C-alpha positions in Angstrom: 115.1 68.1 40.9 114.7 64.3 41.7 112.3 62.6 43.3 111.6 59.2 44.2 109.3 57.3 46.5 108.5 53.8 47.5 107.0 51.9 49.7 105.5 48.1 50.4 103.7 46.4 53.3 105.4 44.0 55.5 102.0 41.4 54.7 99.9 42.0 51.5 97.2 40.6 53.7 97.1 43.8 55.7 97.2 47.6 54.9 100.0 49.5 54.6 100.5 51.7 57.9 103.3 53.7 56.4 102.6 57.2 54.5 105.2 59.3 52.2 104.4 62.1 50.2 106.6 64.9 48.8 105.1 68.2 47.6 105.9 70.9 45.6 103.9 74.5 45.8 103.0 75.9 42.6 104.8 78.8 42.9 108.0 77.0 42.1 110.0 77.7 45.5 111.1 74.9 47.3 108.9 71.9 48.6 108.0 69.5 51.4 108.8 66.0 52.2 106.4 64.1 54.9 107.2 60.5 56.0 105.3 58.8 58.9 105.3 54.9 60.0 101.9 53.9 61.9 102.6 52.2 65.0 101.1 48.7 64.5 98.5 47.8 67.4 98.8 45.2 69.6 98.1 41.5 69.3 94.7 42.7 70.8 94.2 45.1 68.2 92.7 47.2 71.2 93.2 50.8 70.6 90.0 52.9 71.6 89.5 53.6 67.7 87.1 52.6 65.4 88.8 53.8 62.3 92.4 52.3 62.5 96.0 53.1 61.8 95.8 53.2 58.3 93.0 56.2 58.5 95.1 57.9 60.9 97.9 58.0 59.0 96.3 59.0 56.1 94.7 61.9 57.9 97.6 62.7 59.6 100.2 62.8 56.5 97.7 64.7 54.3 97.2 67.3 56.9 100.5 67.6 57.7 101.8 68.2 54.2 99.2 70.7 53.0 100.2 73.0 56.7 103.8 72.5 55.8 103.6 73.6 52.0 100.8 76.5 52.7 101.7 77.7 55.9 105.4 78.4 55.3 105.5 81.2 58.2 104.8 78.3 60.7 107.5 76.4 62.2 107.4 72.4 61.4 106.5 71.7 64.9 103.6 74.1 64.8 102.7 72.2 61.5 102.7 68.8 63.0 100.8 70.0 66.2 98.2 71.5 63.8 98.0 68.5 61.9 97.4 66.3 65.0 94.7 68.7 66.2 93.0 68.7 63.0 93.3 64.6 63.2 92.1 64.6 66.6 88.9 66.5 66.0 88.3 64.2 63.2 87.3 61.3 65.4 87.1 62.9 69.0 83.2 62.0 68.9 83.7 58.3 67.9 86.7 57.4 69.7 88.9 57.0 72.9 91.7 59.4 72.2 92.8 58.8 75.8 93.9 55.4 75.0 97.6 54.6 75.3 97.4 52.9 71.9 95.4 55.2 70.5 96.3 55.3 66.6 100.1 57.4 66.3 102.8 57.5 64.2 106.5 58.1 64.0 107.3 61.7 61.9 109.7 63.1 59.5 109.3 66.3 57.6 111.8 68.6 55.7 111.0 71.5 53.9 113.1 73.8 51.9 113.3 76.9 49.9 116.1 78.9 48.1 117.3 79.7 51.5 117.4 76.9 54.1 116.2 73.1 54.6 114.2 72.7 57.7 113.5 69.5 59.4 111.8 67.7 62.0 111.7 64.3 63.3 109.7 62.3 66.1 110.2 59.1 67.1 112.4 56.2 65.1 112.3 56.8 61.6 115.1 58.4 60.1 116.4 61.4 58.1 119.2 61.3 55.8 120.7 65.1 54.6 123.9 64.6 52.4 126.1 67.7 51.7 127.4 68.7 48.1 130.9 67.2 48.9 129.1 63.8 49.8 129.1 63.9 53.9 125.9 62.5 55.3 124.3 63.5 58.3 122.0 61.2 60.1 119.1 63.1 61.8 117.6 60.9 64.5 115.5 60.8 67.5 117.3 58.3 69.8 114.9 58.1 72.7 113.9 54.4 72.2 117.3 53.4 71.5 118.4 54.9 74.7 115.7 53.5 76.5 116.2 49.9 75.2 119.9 50.3 76.2 118.3 49.9 79.7 115.6 47.3 79.4 112.7 46.5 77.8 110.5 49.5 76.5 106.9 48.7 77.7 103.6 51.2 76.9 104.3 52.9 80.3 107.1 54.9 78.3 105.0 55.7 75.3 104.4 59.6 75.3 105.3 59.9 78.9 108.3 61.9 81.0 111.2 60.0 80.5 110.2 57.7 77.6 109.4 58.4 74.1 107.0 60.4 72.1 105.0 59.9 69.0 102.4 62.1 66.8 99.2 60.6 68.3 96.4 62.6 69.8 98.0 65.5 71.9 99.3 68.0 69.9 101.9 69.1 72.4 104.1 65.9 71.4 105.1 68.4 68.2 107.1 70.1 70.8 109.3 66.8 71.7 110.5 66.3 68.1 114.3 66.8 67.0 114.3 70.1 64.9 116.6 72.1 63.2 117.8 73.6 59.7 120.7 73.6 57.1 121.6 76.2 54.7 120.0 75.4 51.4 123.8 75.4 49.8 125.1 72.7 52.6 122.3 69.9 51.1 122.3 68.1 48.0 120.0 65.3 48.9 117.7 64.0 51.6 116.1 60.9 52.4 113.5 59.9 54.9 113.1 56.3 56.1 110.8 54.3 58.1 112.2 51.9 60.6 111.2 49.4 58.0 113.2 50.3 55.3 116.1 51.5 57.9 116.7 48.1 59.1 119.5 47.9 56.3 121.5 49.7 58.7 120.0 49.3 62.0 119.5 45.5 62.2 121.3 43.9 59.4 124.3 45.9 59.6 124.6 45.8 55.7 126.1 49.5 55.9 126.4 52.6 57.5 124.2 55.8 56.2 126.3 56.8 54.0 126.4 53.8 52.1 122.4 53.5 52.3 122.3 57.2 50.6 124.8 55.6 47.9 122.1 52.9 47.3 119.0 55.1 46.9 121.3 57.6 44.9 122.5 54.5 42.6 119.4 52.4 42.5 116.4 54.0 44.2 114.5 53.8 46.9 112.7 50.2 46.0 115.9 48.7 45.5 116.9 49.4 49.4 113.2 47.9 50.5 114.3 44.8 48.0 117.3 44.8 50.0 115.7 44.6 53.4 113.1 42.0 52.2 116.1 39.6 51.2 117.9 40.2 54.6 114.6 39.4 56.1 114.3 36.1 54.4 117.5 35.0 55.5 118.4 33.3 58.7 119.1 36.8 60.5 115.6 37.9 59.9 114.3 34.8 62.3 115.8 36.9 65.2 113.5 39.9 64.4 110.5 40.3 66.5 108.2 41.0 63.1 110.3 39.3 60.1 108.7 42.0 57.8 107.7 45.4 58.6 106.1 48.1 56.5 108.7 50.3 54.6 108.6 53.6 53.0 111.4 55.5 51.6 111.7 59.1 50.0 114.5 60.2 47.9 115.2 64.0 46.7 117.7 65.5 45.2 117.5 69.2 45.4 
C-alpha cells in the first residue's frame, strides 16, 4: 500500500484551515481517509465562535477519523453526524452555533476493507477513484456549481433547502452528503482533494481528473500543489477571488 499526503496554507501568515489524514487499523484490515476544507470566515471575521476554523477542522477531522475506523458498523454518514455532534458539544456553551458562519467545512471520507470501498463527499471537495484498468471516477457534490450557474451564491443558500450543505453544527447535514460504495476489486487508487488543489482541473483547466490522478501517481501530492501555485502566480491567477487557497491532497494506492 502507498499513502502520500500533502497540505499547504494559501498564506503562511494565516493558519491552514484544511485537515487531511489516513488511518490504518491495528487489525491490519482496511483503512480510512478523511479530508476537510475549512470554510474561511468573511472579511469581518464574524463567526459567532471564539475558537476559529483551524480549531474546528482539527476537532471535526479527528473525531470523524476515529469513528470511521473504530465504528465500522456505522455508515459514513452516521460517522460524520456523530463527529459534528461531538464537535458542537465541545463549544456549544461558549459559542453561537446558530450563526450562519459558525465554523464549518467540506468533507471527503473514504473507508475500505477486503470487500468494498465506501465514500462520502459533502460540498466542494473531490474524491477520485481509479479502477484497475485506469478509468477515473470523480465523486463530487455539485450543488454549489449548479447554484453558480444560476447567479451569485450568497450566504442565504448556506445549509438551507435548495442551497448547499457543509459540516457545521447540525448533525443532520451529514444526511445531505453524496454517499455510495465500490467493490474493493474495482478500486486501485483513491485521491481526496480540497478545492485549493482541485483548481488544477476545475479552474486552470490544466487537465482532466484522469490527468490529475496521473500527476499524483507519478509525482505525488506536493507536485500537484506546486503546479497549482505556479498557475496562481501566472496571469490567470489574477482573476481569482482568492489568489492562493489552502490546499490538501491525500493519495492512496490500495
